[in-house]
C-alpha positions in Angstrom: 68.8 87.8 57.9 66.3 90.2 59.5 67.1 94.0 59.6 65.2 96.5 61.8 65.1 100.2 62.1 68.1 101.4 64.1 70.3 98.5 63.2 74.0 99.4 62.6 74.8 98.0 59.1 77.6 97.8 56.6 77.3 98.5 52.8 78.7 95.4 51.4 80.2 96.8 48.3 81.9 99.8 49.8 82.4 98.8 53.4 80.9 101.9 54.8 79.0 101.8 58.1 75.7 103.4 58.9 72.3 103.1 60.5 68.9 102.2 59.2 66.7 105.1 59.7 63.6 104.3 57.5 62.1 102.0 54.9 61.8 103.1 51.2 59.9 99.9 50.2 59.9 96.1 51.1 63.4 95.7 49.3 65.1 99.0 50.1 66.2 100.7 53.3 67.1 104.4 53.9 70.6 104.4 55.6 72.3 107.2 57.4 76.0 107.3 56.4 78.2 110.2 57.6 75.3 112.5 57.9 73.9 111.6 54.6 70.7 109.5 54.1 70.9 107.2 51.0 68.5 104.4 49.8 70.3 100.9 49.7 69.0 97.6 48.6 68.5 95.2 51.5 70.7 92.6 49.5 73.6 95.0 49.7 73.4 95.4 53.5 74.8 93.2 56.4 74.6 93.6 60.1 77.8 95.4 61.3 78.5 92.7 64.0 78.4 90.0 61.2 80.4 91.6 58.6 84.2 91.0 58.1 86.3 92.5 55.4 88.0 89.1 54.7 85.5 86.3 54.4 86.6 83.2 56.2 87.5 80.1 53.9 86.1 78.0 52.4 83.8 80.6 50.8 80.8 78.3 50.3 80.8 77.5 54.1 81.0 81.2 55.0 78.1 82.2 52.6 75.9 79.6 54.1 76.8 80.7 57.6 75.9 84.4 56.9 72.6 83.5 55.5 71.4 81.6 58.6 73.1 83.6 61.4 70.7 85.4 63.8 71.2 86.8 67.2 71.1 84.1 69.8 69.6 86.3 72.4 66.8 88.9 71.6 67.3 90.4 75.2 64.8 91.2 77.9 61.2 90.4 76.9 58.6 93.1 77.1 57.4 96.3 75.5 59.6 99.4 75.7 60.2 102.9 74.7 63.7 103.5 73.6 65.6 106.9 73.0 68.5 106.4 70.7 71.0 109.3 70.7 71.4 111.1 67.5 75.2 110.6 67.5 77.2 112.9 65.2 80.9 112.3 65.4 82.7 115.4 66.9 79.4 117.1 67.7 77.5 117.5 70.9 74.3 115.4 71.5 71.3 117.2 70.1 68.5 114.8 70.5 67.1 111.1 70.2 65.3 108.9 67.8 62.3 107.4 69.7 61.6 103.6 69.0 58.7 101.5 70.2 60.3 98.0 70.9 57.9 95.1 70.9 60.0 92.2 72.2 56.9 89.8 72.7 55.2 87.2 70.6 52.2 89.4 69.8 51.5 91.7 66.9 50.2 95.0 68.4 48.1 97.8 67.2 49.0 101.1 68.9 48.2 104.8 69.3 51.0 107.3 70.4 50.8 110.8 71.7 53.7 113.1 72.5 53.1 116.2 74.6 55.4 119.0 75.5 54.6 121.5 78.1 51.2 119.8 78.5 50.4 120.5 74.7 49.9 117.7 72.2 52.6 118.0 69.6 52.5 114.6 67.8 49.9 111.7 67.5 50.2 108.5 65.4 48.3 105.2 65.0 49.8 102.1 63.5 51.0 98.5 64.0 54.2 97.0 65.3 55.0 93.3 64.6 56.1 90.8 67.3 59.8 90.8 67.9 60.2 94.1 66.1 60.7 97.8 66.4 59.1 101.0 64.9 60.4 104.5 64.9 57.9 106.9 66.5 59.8 110.2 65.8 62.4 112.4 67.4 62.9 114.3 70.6 65.2 117.2 70.8 67.6 117.3 73.8 66.0 120.7 75.0 62.6 119.1 75.0 63.5 117.2 78.2 63.0 120.6 80.0 59.4 120.9 78.6 57.8 118.2 80.7 57.6 115.5 77.9 54.8 113.0 78.2 54.5 109.9 75.9 51.2 108.1 76.0 50.8 104.8 74.5 47.8 102.6 74.1 47.9 99.0 72.7 45.5 96.4 71.3 46.9 92.8 70.6 45.7 91.7 67.2 44.7 88.3 68.5 43.6 87.2 72.1 42.7 83.7 73.2 39.1 84.7 73.8 38.6 86.8 70.7 37.6 89.8 72.8 39.1 93.3 72.4 41.7 93.9 74.9 43.3 97.3 75.5 46.1 98.4 77.9 48.3 101.5 78.0 50.8 103.6 79.9 52.2 107.0 79.9 55.8 107.9 80.7 57.1 111.4 81.7 61.0 111.3 81.4 62.8 113.8 83.6 66.0 115.4 82.6 67.7 114.8 86.0 67.4 111.0 85.8 67.1 110.5 82.1 70.7 109.7 81.5 70.8 107.0 84.2 68.8 104.8 82.0 71.4 103.8 79.2 70.9 100.1 78.7 71.4 97.4 76.1 68.2 97.5 74.1 66.4 94.4 72.8 66.2 94.1 68.9 68.1 97.4 68.3 71.5 95.7 69.1 72.9 98.9 70.7 72.6 100.8 74.1 69.9 103.4 74.3 67.9 105.2 77.1 65.4 102.6 77.8 62.0 102.7 79.6 60.1 99.3 80.2 56.4 99.8 79.7 55.2 96.2 80.2 57.1 92.9 80.9 54.4 91.0 79.0 51.0 91.4 77.5 48.7 92.0 80.5 46.0 89.5 81.1 42.4 90.4 80.3 40.6 91.4 83.4 37.6 89.1 83.9 35.6 91.7 85.9 35.8 94.5 83.3 32.5 94.6 81.5 30.8 97.2 79.1 28.1 99.5 80.1 25.6 97.2 78.0 26.7 94.1 79.7 26.4 95.7 83.1 22.8 96.7 82.5 22.0 93.1 81.6 23.4 91.6 84.6 21.5 90.9 87.9 22.1 93.1 90.9 25.1 92.0 92.8 24.7 91.7 96.5 28.1 92.6 98.2 29.2 91.6 101.6 28.6 94.2 104.2 32.4 95.2 104.5 32.6 95.6 100.7 29.4 97.8 100.7 30.9 99.9 103.4 34.2 100.5 101.5 32.2 101.2 98.3 30.0 103.8 99.9 33.0 105.3 101.8 34.8 105.8 98.5 31.8 107.2 96.8 31.5 109.8 99.6 34.9 111.2 99.2 35.1 114.8 97.8 36.6 115.2 94.3 37.3 118.8 94.5 38.9 121.2 96.9 38.6 125.0 97.1 41.9 126.5 98.0 40.6 130.1 98.6 42.1 130.9 102.0 38.6 132.0 103.5 37.5 128.3 102.8 40.5 126.9 104.8 40.8 129.1 107.9 38.6 131.4 109.8 41.0 134.2 110.7 43.3 135.1 107.7 43.5 138.9 108.0 46.8 139.1 109.9 48.6 136.5 107.7 51.3 137.3 105.2 51.2 136.2 101.6 53.8 133.6 102.3 51.8 132.2 105.3 48.6 132.1 103.1 50.4 130.2 100.3 51.9 127.7 102.7 48.5 127.0 104.3 47.0 126.5 100.7 49.8 124.2 99.5 49.6 122.0 102.7 45.9 121.5 102.3 46.4 120.8 98.6 49.1 118.1 99.2 46.9 116.4 101.9 44.0 116.3 99.5 46.2 115.1 96.6 47.6 112.2 98.7 44.1 111.3 100.0 42.9 110.9 96.4 45.8 108.7 95.4 45.5 106.4 98.5 41.8 106.0 97.6 42.6 105.5 93.9 40.2 108.2 92.6 40.6 108.6 88.9 40.6 112.4 89.0 40.2 115.5 91.2 39.7 119.3 90.7 41.7 121.9 92.6 40.0 125.3 92.7 42.8 128.0 92.9 41.2 130.9 91.3 42.7 133.3 88.8 44.6 136.0 90.7 48.3 136.5 89.9 48.7 132.7 89.3 51.3 132.1 92.0 49.2 129.4 93.7 48.6 127.7 90.3 52.4 127.9 89.5 53.4 126.1 92.7 50.6 123.5 92.3 51.9 122.8 88.7 55.4 122.3 90.0 54.2 119.7 92.5 52.2 117.8 89.8 55.1 117.8 87.3 57.1 116.0 89.8 54.5 113.5 91.1 54.8 109.9 89.7 51.1 109.1 90.2 49.8 112.1 88.1 49.3 111.1 84.4 48.1 114.4 83.3 46.5 117.8 84.4 45.1 120.8 82.7 43.7 124.3 83.4 41.1 124.2 80.6 37.8 125.9 80.9 35.4 124.0 83.1 31.5 124.9 83.0 31.4 124.8 86.8 34.8 126.4 87.8 35.7 128.3 84.7 39.5 128.8 84.2 40.1 129.0 88.0 40.5 125.2 88.6 42.9 122.4 87.5 41.8 119.0 86.6 44.2 116.2 87.7 44.1 112.6 86.3 45.7 109.8 87.9 47.2 106.5 86.5 
């Protein structure tokens, strides 16, 4: 019988139910029972869905069955982030346990970063086995209002070619649609708020080469159309200056609201152009001032699915008067 973090279990000798919240060692689990966390030997635990107070007869047959019984369906394959509610009977929901669910045939190395309000609050690097789960930490219910972003990068332990293979994804749960994602969760045997990261391990892209390999290769002669597309993309601007005098000639008679509207319209057109042309990042120069334009830009970026991150850190060319925007 295989037990995993988050499993609902029964203490065989007392009949009490609880959840596995951590591992003490290879033979002992930390079980949460009625708001208390206690260490319990694995031999004293059974899955809640397998346990019955009165064992069926004959006893020998029942014991043999319990040793070999496993879930017949491990659920949807893939790699998931799962938010399991911290249920406390009679109390309001206060937060979630975050689990990484690896329902694939590959052992994975991973790195994990959690950011709140665009600031890194937790990072970790570890390994998750095939068909297994691992607890990443907790998320308070109020944290959903702080623009949470969970960034995960993966490296399969083994690949058919033996080459290093990396893939990753960032999710940004939004409070308004978070609670629509309650689903049966593979391997955890319960319903959680579930986000699919990958349906399977992505294939290695044969055209991705290192800088060293690139310098060793002979020049590639592209067809004329491909050359045109490459040069057109290379000529696209990667920064826009939103100072009003850079956008319109006559701005003296305009109200502050009219100026802000013009600036945001130019920004949104520039943003969509960058996304359509798959630029990796852009810079938006908004200046310092009172920060109203910057605030409105941040609101747009927080809601945009294509934006993986943005920051207003110091830039040697633009100082603190520009925001860097990175895309997926």
